[in-house]
All heavy atoms as an XYZ file, in Angstrom:
802
protein
N       0.953    -16.286     30.433
C       0.969    -17.535     29.713
C       0.075    -18.548     30.427
O      -0.642    -19.297     29.786
C       2.398    -18.059     29.618
C       2.487    -19.321     28.828
S       4.064    -19.697     28.070
C       5.159    -19.933     29.394
N       0.106    -18.568     31.765
C      -0.697    -19.513     32.505
C      -2.182    -19.215     32.457
O      -3.001    -20.119     32.529
N      -2.539    -17.967     32.291
C      -3.947    -17.591     32.305
C      -4.617    -17.733     30.953
O      -5.824    -17.855     30.859
C      -4.085    -16.164     32.800
C      -3.673    -16.039     34.268
C      -3.763    -14.643     34.743
N      -5.169    -14.276     34.805
C      -5.610    -13.093     35.119
N      -4.753    -12.153     35.411
N      -6.887    -12.827     35.159
N      -3.843    -17.741     29.873
C      -4.445    -17.773     28.547
C      -4.525    -19.173     27.953
O      -4.890    -19.332     26.802
C      -3.660    -16.864     27.604
O      -2.342    -17.363     27.440
N      -4.193    -20.183     28.726
C      -4.235    -21.550     28.199
C      -2.907    -21.924     27.599
O      -1.867    -21.690     28.183
N      -2.920    -22.482     26.418
C      -1.675    -22.838     25.734
C      -0.790    -23.745     26.554
O      -1.188    -24.855     26.901
N       0.393    -23.293     26.855
C       1.390    -24.088     27.566
C       0.872    -24.662     28.886
O       1.221    -25.771     29.256
C       2.626    -23.226     27.867
C       3.387    -22.799     26.672
C       4.460    -23.797     26.307
O       4.785    -24.694     27.045
N       5.012    -23.630     25.116
N       0.058    -23.898     29.582
C      -0.379    -24.325     30.913
C      -1.803    -24.881     30.931
O      -2.344    -25.134     31.995
C      -0.249    -23.156     31.899
C       1.168    -22.658     32.075
S       2.320    -23.956     32.600
C       1.725    -24.227     34.250
N      -2.393    -25.070     29.772
C      -3.741    -25.649     29.722
C      -3.706    -27.012     30.407
O      -2.870    -27.847     30.080
C      -4.233    -25.782     28.291
C      -5.646    -26.349     28.218
C      -6.230    -26.303     26.842
N      -6.499    -24.902     26.509
C      -6.127    -24.324     25.375
N      -5.473    -25.006     24.469
N      -6.405    -23.065     25.146
N      -4.596    -27.213     31.345
C      -4.669    -28.463     32.088
C      -3.970    -28.418     33.434
O      -4.078    -29.360     34.217
N      -3.261    -27.328     33.720
C      -2.520    -27.240     34.989
C      -3.458    -27.334     36.184
O      -3.195    -28.094     37.118
C      -1.694    -25.948     35.027
C      -0.812    -25.805     36.246
C       0.145    -26.761     36.535
C      -0.919    -24.700     37.073
C       0.976    -26.631     37.646
C      -0.089    -24.553     38.181
C       0.856    -25.519     38.465
N      -4.546    -26.593     36.164
C      -5.490    -26.631     37.286
C      -6.071    -28.027     37.443
O      -6.137    -28.567     38.552
C      -6.610    -25.592     37.101
O      -6.023    -24.286     37.050
C      -7.613    -25.643     38.237
N      -6.482    -28.639     36.330
C      -7.040    -29.987     36.391
C      -6.017    -30.980     36.931
O      -6.340    -31.857     37.732
C      -7.518    -30.422     34.998
C      -8.690    -29.628     34.480
C      -8.334    -28.307     33.805
O      -7.160    -27.894     33.834
O      -9.243    -27.682     33.254
N      -4.773    -30.838     36.496
C      -3.706    -31.709     36.976
C      -3.522    -31.550     38.487
O      -3.359    -32.538     39.203
C      -2.412    -31.393     36.218
C      -1.223    -32.174     36.684
C      -0.926    -33.469     36.377
C      -0.183    -31.705     37.530
N       0.251    -33.825     36.985
C       0.723    -32.769     37.696
C       0.084    -30.485     38.160
C       1.876    -32.655     38.471
C       1.229    -30.371     38.929
C       2.105    -31.442     39.079
N      -3.560    -30.314     38.975
C      -3.430    -30.081     40.413
C      -4.584    -30.720     41.180
O      -4.383    -31.277     42.259
C      -3.370    -28.579     40.711
C      -2.082    -27.860     40.303
C      -2.269    -26.354     40.412
C      -0.902    -28.319     41.157
N      -5.802    -30.634     40.630
C      -6.968    -31.247     41.285
C      -6.781    -32.758     41.361
O      -6.987    -33.367     42.420
C      -8.275    -30.879     40.537
C      -9.444    -31.736     41.008
C      -8.593    -29.401     40.723
N      -6.393    -33.371     40.249
C      -6.184    -34.824     40.226
C      -5.055    -35.200     41.178
O      -5.157    -36.171     41.934
C      -5.886    -35.306     38.787
C      -5.393    -36.740     38.768
C      -7.125    -35.145     37.919
N      -4.011    -34.425     41.179
C      -2.863    -34.686     42.056
C      -3.291    -34.645     43.515
O      -2.859    -35.460     44.320
C      -1.791    -33.622     41.779
C      -0.474    -33.846     42.444
C       0.500    -32.758     41.973
N       1.800    -32.948     42.528
C       2.159    -32.523     43.741
N       1.299    -31.879     44.503
N       3.393    -32.734     44.179
N      -4.167    -33.706     43.842
C      -4.675    -33.563     45.209
C      -5.682    -34.666     45.540
O      -5.838    -35.044     46.688
C      -5.300    -32.179     45.374
C      -5.699    -31.827     46.769
C      -6.019    -30.337     46.866
N      -6.520    -29.995     48.167
C      -5.777    -29.823     49.244
N      -4.476    -29.946     49.159
N      -6.312    -29.520     50.408
N      -6.390    -35.145     44.517
C      -7.333    -36.228     44.721
C      -8.641    -35.830     45.359
O      -9.326    -36.650     45.960
N      -8.998    -34.561     45.198
C     -10.239    -34.081     45.814
C     -10.862    -33.006     44.938
O     -10.182    -32.096     44.473
C      -9.925    -33.623     47.227
C     -10.274    -32.281     47.640
C      -9.759    -31.919     49.030
O      -9.422    -32.786     49.855
O      -9.684    -30.702     49.271
N     -12.161    -33.149     44.697
C     -12.888    -32.165     43.891
C     -12.939    -30.830     44.622
O     -13.123    -30.791     45.841
C     -14.315    -32.640     43.632
S     -14.424    -34.165     42.698
N     -12.750    -29.767     43.882
C     -12.895    -28.422     44.442
C     -13.034    -27.434     43.297
O     -12.883    -27.794     42.137
C     -11.721    -28.067     45.356
C     -10.417    -28.027     44.629
O     -10.245    -27.247     43.698
N      -9.486    -28.881     45.011
N     -13.309    -26.212     43.649
C     -13.484    -25.180     42.621
C     -12.384    -24.125     42.683
O     -12.556    -23.028     42.177
C     -14.858    -24.511     42.795
O     -14.929    -23.903     44.069
N     -11.268    -24.474     43.293
C     -10.175    -23.516     43.428
C      -9.413    -23.365     42.119
O      -9.317    -24.285     41.323
C      -9.184    -23.948     44.506
C      -9.744    -23.979     45.895
C      -9.283    -24.906     46.805
C     -10.724    -23.096     46.297
C      -9.775    -24.943     48.098
C     -11.232    -23.116     47.577
C     -10.754    -24.049     48.488
N      -8.845    -22.190     41.939
C      -7.941    -21.951     40.821
C      -6.550    -22.435     41.218
O      -6.267    -22.710     42.382
C      -7.912    -20.469     40.447
C      -9.199    -20.000     39.823
C     -10.066    -19.177     40.521
C      -9.552    -20.398     38.540
C     -11.262    -18.740     39.949
C     -10.735    -19.973     37.956
C     -11.591    -19.147     38.669
O     -12.760    -18.746     38.106
N      -5.652    -22.461     40.254
C      -4.327    -23.035     40.475
C      -3.564    -22.380     41.617
O      -2.849    -23.046     42.356
C      -3.505    -23.020     39.186
C      -3.175    -21.656     38.667
C      -3.876    -20.939     37.749
C      -2.068    -20.841     39.043
N      -3.273    -19.733     37.532
C      -2.161    -19.643     38.315
C      -0.997    -21.012     39.930
C      -1.231    -18.619     38.446
C      -0.074    -19.988     40.063
C      -0.193    -18.812     39.323
N      -3.699    -21.076     41.790
C      -2.901    -20.403     42.818
C      -3.270    -20.885     44.213
O      -2.413    -21.085     45.058
C      -2.986    -18.880     42.718
C      -4.306    -18.362     42.277
N      -5.404    -18.302     43.087
C      -4.705    -17.905     41.079
C      -6.427    -17.811     42.407
N      -6.029    -17.567     41.185
N      -4.561    -21.107     44.464
C      -4.977    -21.636     45.763
C      -4.545    -23.088     45.920
O      -4.152    -23.514     47.007
C      -6.486    -21.520     45.942
C      -6.949    -20.115     46.237
C      -8.438    -20.111     46.555
C      -8.905    -18.723     46.944
N     -10.320    -18.731     47.344
N      -4.627    -23.858     44.849
C      -4.224    -25.258     44.922
C      -2.731    -25.400     45.219
O      -2.323    -26.297     45.959
C      -4.577    -25.969     43.615
C      -6.083    -26.147     43.367
C      -6.344    -26.597     41.944
C      -6.679    -27.115     44.371
N      -1.929    -24.498     44.668
C      -0.488    -24.526     44.946
C      -0.238    -24.232     46.419
O       0.535    -24.926     47.082
C       0.277    -23.528     44.043
C       1.715    -23.362     44.501
C       0.228    -23.977     42.592
N      -0.916    -23.219     46.948
C      -0.753    -22.891     48.370
C      -1.208    -24.038     49.262
O      -0.546    -24.380     50.237
C      -1.511    -21.606     48.722
C      -0.910    -20.311     48.200
C      -1.824    -19.130     48.517
C       0.485    -20.079     48.771
N      -2.353    -24.644     48.941
C      -2.854    -25.763     49.741
C      -1.925    -26.966     49.666
O      -1.795    -27.712     50.638
C      -4.254    -26.165     49.287
C      -5.390    -25.301     49.779
C      -6.712    -25.773     49.186
C      -5.468    -25.303     51.301
N      -1.303    -27.180     48.529
C      -0.375    -28.289     48.386
C       0.831    -28.100     49.302
O       1.296    -29.053     49.923
C       0.069    -28.406     46.929
C       0.799    -29.695     46.649
O       0.175    -30.765     46.833
O       1.973    -29.639     46.240
N       1.292    -26.886     49.395
C       2.470    -26.588     50.217
C       2.113    -26.406     51.684
O       2.819    -26.879     52.569
C       3.159    -25.322     49.685
C       4.443    -24.891     50.381
C       5.510    -25.980     50.286
C       4.948    -23.598     49.759
N       1.011    -25.725     51.945
C       0.581    -25.417     53.313
C      -0.834    -25.962     53.522
O      -1.812    -25.217     53.484
C       0.582    -23.902     53.552
C       1.879    -23.207     53.247
C       1.959    -22.297     52.202
C       3.009    -23.441     53.998
C       3.147    -21.632     51.916
C       4.210    -22.787     53.720
C       4.274    -21.879     52.671
N      -0.991    -27.278     53.730
C      -2.322    -27.881     53.762
C      -3.255    -27.329     54.844
O      -4.473    -27.358     54.672
C      -2.052    -29.362     54.005
C      -0.595    -29.548     54.078
C       0.069    -28.233     53.911
N      -2.723    -26.820     55.920
C      -3.564    -26.323     57.012
C      -3.788    -24.813     56.948
O      -4.421    -24.246     57.839
C      -2.944    -26.691     58.363
C      -2.845    -28.192     58.548
O      -3.752    -28.915     58.071
O      -1.861    -28.649     59.149
N      -3.281    -24.171     55.919
C      -3.387    -22.717     55.817
C      -4.817    -22.289     55.496
O      -5.473    -22.878     54.642
C      -2.451    -22.194     54.727
C      -2.594    -20.695     54.458
S      -1.487    -20.146     53.146
C       0.007    -19.982     54.102
N      -5.277    -21.264     56.164
C      -6.553    -20.651     55.807
C      -6.330    -19.790     54.574
O      -5.372    -19.027     54.501
C      -7.061    -19.779     56.954
O      -8.141    -18.983     56.515
N      -7.217    -19.926     53.614
C      -7.059    -19.144     52.386
C      -7.845    -17.845     52.421
O      -7.870    -17.118     51.440
C      -7.467    -19.988     51.176
C      -6.552    -21.175     50.923
C      -7.051    -21.992     49.746
C      -5.124    -20.738     50.694
N      -8.465    -17.549     53.544
C      -9.135    -16.257     53.685
C      -8.085    -15.161     53.615
O      -7.078    -15.209     54.305
C      -9.884    -16.169     55.013
C     -11.036    -17.134     55.068
O     -11.577    -17.522     54.040
N     -11.410    -17.544     56.263
N      -8.314    -14.204     52.757
C      -7.376    -13.087     52.620
C      -6.077    -13.462     51.946
O      -5.069    -12.784     52.105
N      -6.095    -14.551     51.149
C      -4.851    -15.025     50.538
C      -4.237    -14.009     49.586
O      -3.047    -14.041     49.322
C      -5.072    -16.354     49.818
C      -5.892    -16.239     48.584
C      -7.247    -16.311     48.506
C      -5.433    -15.979     47.267
N      -7.658    -16.131     47.213
C      -6.574    -15.927     46.430
C      -4.183    -15.798     46.698
C      -6.474    -15.690     45.062
C      -4.094    -15.571     45.339
C      -5.233    -15.523     44.537
N      -5.044    -13.067     49.087
C      -4.494    -12.047     48.181
C      -3.806    -10.908     48.924
O      -3.106    -10.113     48.314
C      -5.612    -11.471     47.303
C      -6.087    -12.447     46.283
C      -7.120    -11.826     45.399
N      -7.626    -12.789     44.460
C      -8.067    -12.522     43.275
N      -8.115    -11.275     42.851
N      -8.501    -13.458     42.482
N      -4.022    -10.832     50.204
C      -3.382     -9.805     51.028
C      -1.878    -10.071     51.024
O      -1.434    -11.176     51.324
C      -3.935     -9.881     52.451
C      -3.337     -8.856     53.388
O      -2.374     -8.163     53.007
O      -3.837     -8.738     54.509
N      -1.064     -9.060     50.684
C       0.392     -9.275     50.620
C       0.984     -9.761     51.937
O       2.034    -10.392     51.946
C       0.960     -7.912     50.243
C      -0.181     -7.069     49.827
C      -1.446     -7.713     50.309
N       0.304     -9.489     53.049
C       0.824     -9.914     54.349
C       0.325    -11.296     54.753
O       0.602    -11.751     55.866
C       0.448     -8.889     55.424
C       1.107     -7.543     55.192
O       2.236     -7.528     54.652
O       0.498     -6.513     55.529
N      -0.441    -11.955     53.883
C      -0.962    -13.285     54.209
C       0.169    -14.292     54.392
O       0.086    -15.178     55.236
C      -1.939    -13.761     53.125
C      -2.619    -15.044     53.449
N      -3.605    -15.131     54.400
C      -2.448    -16.291     52.966
C      -4.025    -16.379     54.481
N      -3.338    -17.104     53.616
N       1.220    -14.149     53.614
C       2.377    -15.032     53.718
C       3.562    -14.261     54.276
O       3.760    -13.094     53.952
C       2.777    -15.576     52.339
C       1.770    -16.428     51.591
C       2.314    -16.764     50.205
C       1.444    -17.685     52.349
N       4.339    -14.944     55.079
C       5.596    -14.344     55.523
C       6.547    -14.334     54.323
O       6.327    -15.064     53.345
C       6.229    -15.168     56.659
O       6.617    -16.447     56.131
C       5.278    -15.335     57.838
N       7.607    -13.548     54.388
C       8.574    -13.589     53.278
C       9.109    -15.003     53.014
O       9.286    -15.398     51.864
C       9.683    -12.636     53.731
C       8.973    -11.655     54.627
C       7.937    -12.478     55.344
N       9.347    -15.764     54.063
C       9.840    -17.136     53.888
C       8.776    -18.022     53.238
O       9.083    -18.826     52.352
C      10.270    -17.732     55.236
C      10.715    -19.177     55.158
C      11.906    -19.429     54.241
O      12.646    -18.498     53.889
O      12.089    -20.606     53.848
N       7.516    -17.884     53.654
C       6.443    -18.653     53.033
C       6.280    -18.273     51.560
O       6.032    -19.134     50.721
C       5.127    -18.435     53.769
C       5.045    -19.103     55.113
C       3.779    -18.714     55.850
O       3.358    -17.556     55.819
N       3.167    -19.685     56.504
N       6.425    -16.995     51.265
C       6.329    -16.540     49.878
C       7.433    -17.180     49.032
O       7.182    -17.672     47.934
C       6.410    -15.011     49.811
C       6.184    -14.477     48.437
N       7.213    -14.241     47.558
C       5.045    -14.163     47.780
C       6.729    -13.796     46.421
N       5.409    -13.737     46.527
N       8.641    -17.186     49.551
C       9.765    -17.811     48.846
C       9.476    -19.294     48.611
O       9.668    -19.805     47.507
C      11.061    -17.647     49.640
C      12.299    -18.189     48.914
C      13.511    -18.329     49.828
N      13.301    -19.259     50.917
C      13.248    -20.592     50.780
N      13.383    -21.154     49.599
N      13.066    -21.380     51.824
N       8.994    -19.970     49.643
C       8.673    -21.387     49.516
C       7.574    -21.604     48.479
O       7.632    -22.569     47.689
C       8.216    -21.957     50.856
C       9.304    -22.069     51.889
C       8.755    -22.475     53.249
O       7.607    -22.223     53.576
N       9.596    -23.122     54.041
N       6.565    -20.737     48.477
C       5.449    -20.871     47.540
C       5.921    -20.712     46.097
O       5.508    -21.464     45.211
C       4.354    -19.862     47.867
N       6.792    -19.746     45.856
C       7.316    -19.532     44.502
C       8.140    -20.743     44.060
O       7.978    -21.249     42.939
C       8.140    -18.229     44.424
C       8.884    -18.132     43.105
C       7.236    -17.023     44.624
N       9.004    -21.242     44.936
C       9.803    -22.423     44.604
C       8.907    -23.628     44.339
O       9.131    -24.390     43.397
C      10.782    -22.743     45.734
C      11.974    -21.822     45.793
C      12.943    -22.205     46.906
O      12.806    -23.293     47.514
O      13.848    -21.402     47.164
N       7.866    -23.779     45.162
C       6.948    -24.906     45.000
C       6.180    -24.784     43.687
O       5.999    -25.786     42.980
C       5.995    -24.980     46.201
C       5.197    -26.231     46.252
N       5.754    -27.479     46.348
C       3.856    -26.419     46.198
C       4.805    -28.389     46.361
N       3.642    -27.783     46.269
N       5.741    -23.579     43.368
C       5.035    -23.363     42.107
C       5.907    -23.795     40.934
O       5.455    -24.534     40.053
C       4.642    -21.888     41.953
C       4.128    -21.486     40.564
C       2.862    -22.252     40.202
C       3.907    -19.984     40.508
N       7.151    -23.375     40.914
C       8.021    -23.736     39.799
C       8.271    -25.239     39.742
O       8.329    -25.822     38.658
C       9.324    -22.945     39.827
C       9.152    -21.530     39.363
C       9.360    -20.468     40.220
C       8.751    -21.261     38.061
C       9.179    -19.157     39.790
C       8.570    -19.955     37.619
C       8.781    -18.907     38.494
N       8.396    -25.890     40.892
C       8.595    -27.344     40.864
C       7.340    -28.045     40.342
O       7.434    -29.019     39.585
C       8.998    -27.879     42.239
O       7.926    -27.837     43.141
N       6.157    -27.544     40.711
C       4.914    -28.122     40.207
C       4.765    -27.892     38.706
O       4.319    -28.784     37.973
C       3.707    -27.546     40.952
C       3.546    -27.979     42.397
C       2.424    -27.185     43.068
C       3.278    -29.477     42.505
N       5.119    -26.709     38.242
C       5.042    -26.423     36.805
C       5.949    -27.378     36.034
O       5.532    -27.943     35.012
C       5.387    -24.947     36.504
C       5.632    -24.735     35.015
C       4.286    -24.022     37.002
N       7.159    -27.583     36.500
C       8.071    -28.505     35.807
C       7.517    -29.925     35.806
O       7.586    -30.632     34.792
C       9.456    -28.462     36.450
C      10.235    -27.167     36.246
C      11.535    -27.196     37.046
C      10.491    -26.906     34.771
N       6.931    -30.351     36.933
C       6.324    -31.678     37.015
C       5.148    -31.790     36.041
O       4.999    -32.785     35.332
C       5.869    -31.926     38.455
C       5.445    -33.336     38.749
C       5.077    -33.532     40.206
O       5.551    -32.770     41.079
O       4.295    -34.457     40.474
N       4.323    -30.734     35.998
C       3.185    -30.723     35.071
C       3.645    -30.770     33.624
O       3.076    -31.496     32.806
C       2.313    -29.480     35.306
C       1.315    -29.271     34.203
C       0.217    -30.097     34.071
C       1.498    -28.257     33.280
C      -0.694    -29.923     33.032
C       0.593    -28.059     32.244
C      -0.505    -28.900     32.122
N       4.673    -30.008     33.287
C       5.150    -29.977     31.904
C       5.631    -31.352     31.451
O       5.469    -31.717     30.284
C       6.230    -28.914     31.722
C       5.746    -27.470     31.833
C       6.926    -26.502     31.745
C       4.685    -27.140     30.791
N       6.208    -32.122     32.381
C       6.590    -33.496     32.044
C       5.367    -34.315     31.648
O       5.403    -35.071     30.685
C       7.297    -34.174     33.219
C       8.741    -33.755     33.365
O       9.302    -33.201     32.398
O       9.307    -33.975     34.450
N       4.275    -34.148     32.397
C       3.032    -34.865     32.092
C       2.436    -34.347     30.792
O       2.030    -35.124     29.925
C       2.017    -34.730     33.252
C       0.643    -35.248     32.862
C       2.530    -35.431     34.498
N       2.395    -33.051     30.648
C       1.786    -32.438     29.466
C       2.479    -32.855     28.176
O       1.858    -32.995     27.133
C       1.822    -30.913     29.591
C       0.905    -30.241     28.566
C       1.416    -28.953     28.055
N       2.733    -29.129     27.430
C       3.596    -28.167     27.309
N       3.335    -26.976     27.760
N       4.770    -28.372     26.739
N       3.765    -33.105     28.250
C       4.528    -33.465     27.064
C       4.427    -34.950     26.714
O       5.034    -35.395     25.742
C       5.992    -33.062     27.227
C       6.152    -31.552     27.195
O       5.366    -30.849     26.570
N       7.155    -31.052     27.883
N       3.684    -35.704     27.505
C       3.463    -37.133     27.239
C       1.967    -37.318     27.017
O       1.195    -37.397     27.967
C       3.957    -37.969     28.410
C       5.451    -37.830     28.651
C       5.876    -38.534     29.895
C       7.361    -38.273     30.146
N       7.734    -38.609     31.515
N       1.537    -37.351     25.748
C       0.105    -37.383     25.443
C      -0.673    -38.455     26.195
O      -1.792    -38.212     26.646
C       0.063    -37.626     23.933
C       1.361    -37.092     23.429
C       2.347    -37.355     24.529
N      -0.117    -39.628     26.363
C      -0.825    -40.696     27.076
C      -1.059    -40.322     28.539
O      -2.151    -40.505     29.066
C      -0.054    -42.003     26.965
C      -0.783    -43.176     27.570
C      -0.074    -44.479     27.196
N      -0.613    -45.610     27.880
C      -1.724    -46.256     27.510
N      -2.383    -45.858     26.464
N      -2.154    -47.298     28.194
N      -0.020    -39.799     29.192
C      -0.163    -39.385     30.596
C      -1.148    -38.235     30.729
O      -1.950    -38.200     31.662
C       1.190    -38.993     31.190
C       2.068    -40.182     31.502
C       3.323    -39.778     32.246
O       3.259    -38.877     33.114
O       4.377    -40.365     31.942
N      -1.086    -37.286     29.804
C      -2.018    -36.161     29.840
C      -3.452    -36.649     29.661
O      -4.356    -36.230     30.381
C      -1.658    -35.135     28.763
C      -2.482    -33.855     28.752
C      -2.321    -33.087     30.058
C      -2.082    -32.988     27.568
N      -3.654    -37.564     28.724
C      -4.983    -38.128     28.513
C      -5.482    -38.861     29.741
O      -6.656    -38.723     30.123
N      -4.612    -39.638     30.388
C      -4.991    -40.346     31.606
C      -5.363    -39.374     32.723
O      -6.292    -39.621     33.485
C      -3.863    -41.270     32.076
C      -3.629    -42.454     31.175
C      -4.828    -43.372     31.125
O      -5.470    -43.653     32.125
N      -5.155    -43.827     29.932
N      -4.653    -38.261     32.798
C      -4.970    -37.248     33.811
C      -6.374    -36.707     33.588
O      -7.168    -36.581     34.518
C      -3.944    -36.113     33.765
C      -4.157    -35.014     34.799
S      -5.359    -33.709     34.384
C      -4.597    -32.943     32.976
N      -6.716    -36.404     32.322
C      -8.052    -35.887     32.034
C      -9.125    -36.937     32.306
O     -10.212    -36.605     32.782
C      -8.149    -35.383     30.593
C      -7.650    -33.970     30.425
C      -6.522    -33.702     29.662
C      -8.303    -32.905     31.026
C      -6.065    -32.403     29.503
C      -7.846    -31.608     30.874
C      -6.722    -31.361     30.116
O      -6.264    -30.069     29.960
N      -8.841    -38.192     32.053
C      -9.793    -39.264     32.363
C     -10.038    -39.320     33.870
O     -11.185    -39.435     34.320
C      -9.287    -40.617     31.817
C      -9.373    -40.624     30.295
C     -10.066    -41.783     32.431
C      -8.657    -41.788     29.638
N      -8.978    -39.235     34.657
C      -9.133    -39.240     36.119
C      -9.912    -38.013     36.590
O     -10.769    -38.097     37.472
C      -7.762    -39.316     36.806
C      -7.114    -40.686     36.673
C      -5.900    -40.857     37.571
N      -4.793    -39.982     37.252
C      -3.869    -40.234     36.321
N      -3.919    -41.337     35.603
N      -2.887    -39.386     36.110
N      -9.626    -36.869     35.979
C     -10.334    -35.633     36.336
C     -11.827    -35.783     36.053
O     -12.662    -35.462     36.898
C      -9.740    -34.459     35.554
C     -10.381    -33.127     35.852
C     -10.002    -32.410     36.978
C     -11.346    -32.588     35.017
C     -10.569    -31.178     37.260
C     -11.923    -31.361     35.286
C     -11.529    -30.660     36.411
O     -12.112    -29.445     36.683
N     -12.155    -36.259     34.869
C     -13.564    -36.455     34.502
C     -14.232    -37.443     35.446
O     -15.379    -37.243     35.851
C     -13.683    -36.940     33.054
C     -13.284    -35.906     32.027
C     -14.263    -34.742     31.934
O     -15.468    -34.958     32.111
O     -13.801    -33.619     31.679
N     -13.547    -38.522     35.799
C     -14.113    -39.514     36.710
C     -14.372    -38.927     38.097
O     -15.383    -39.238     38.734
C     -13.177    -40.725     36.815
N     -13.484    -38.058     38.549
C     -13.658    -37.440     39.870
C     -14.935    -36.597     39.902
O     -15.615    -36.533     40.920
C     -12.451    -36.552     40.210
C     -11.197    -37.305     40.544
S      -9.762    -36.212     40.760
C     -10.246    -35.261     42.196
N     -15.244    -35.947     38.792
C     -16.390    -35.029     38.763
C     -17.651    -35.657     38.173
O     -18.692    -34.996     38.123
C     -16.015    -33.761     37.979
C     -15.158    -32.837     38.788
C     -13.771    -32.916     38.723
C     -15.724    -31.888     39.624
C     -12.965    -32.067     39.478
C     -14.937    -31.034     40.384
C     -13.552    -31.137     40.302
O     -12.775    -30.302     41.039
N     -17.594    -36.904     37.729
C     -18.732    -37.542     37.077
C     -19.970    -37.535     37.964
O     -21.087    -37.287     37.485
C     -18.380    -38.965     36.677
N     -19.811    -37.754     39.254
C     -20.963    -37.775     40.155
C     -21.565    -36.374     40.381
O     -22.731    -36.242     40.670
C     -20.590    -38.423     41.477
C     -19.650    -37.615     42.312
N     -18.302    -37.534     42.040
C     -19.876    -36.825     43.377
C     -17.738    -36.734     42.929
N     -18.656    -36.289     43.744
N     -20.757    -35.370     40.204
C     -21.245    -33.987     40.378
C     -21.960    -33.515     39.132
O     -23.011    -32.901     39.187
C     -20.059    -33.046     40.710
C     -19.455    -33.416     42.059
C     -20.514    -31.591     40.712
C     -18.160    -32.685     42.373
N     -21.372    -33.792     37.977
C     -21.915    -33.321     36.710
C     -23.101    -34.138     36.233
O     -23.867    -33.688     35.400
C     -20.834    -33.308     35.635
C     -19.711    -32.344     35.907
C     -19.798    -31.194     36.629
C     -18.374    -32.435     35.461
N     -18.570    -30.566     36.662
C     -17.677    -31.308     35.957
C     -17.688    -33.366     34.707
C     -16.345    -31.085     35.708
C     -16.348    -33.126     34.466
C     -15.685    -32.007     34.964
N     -23.205    -35.371     36.773
C     -24.341    -36.229     36.391
C     -24.095    -36.868     35.141
O     -24.471    -37.258     34.208
């Protein structure tokens, strides 16, 4: 559901705006960086990259972020404002 758009369309952009920094990461890396800001993302797909406790924390954090995003997504004005902020963040890059 998250990869095909629909319900989760805008999640990555929302995470970028929430973080306040332009980047080209997908949502999964942004979730990890939000929870573990100093973590190296090299080898993040390796199952041993996270300890079992870190994995549990990451899953819990992902669900809390999804619920927070859904609150924004369900309020058209807030969602529109998020996209305006996203566009403004990248305006200097896109020209």
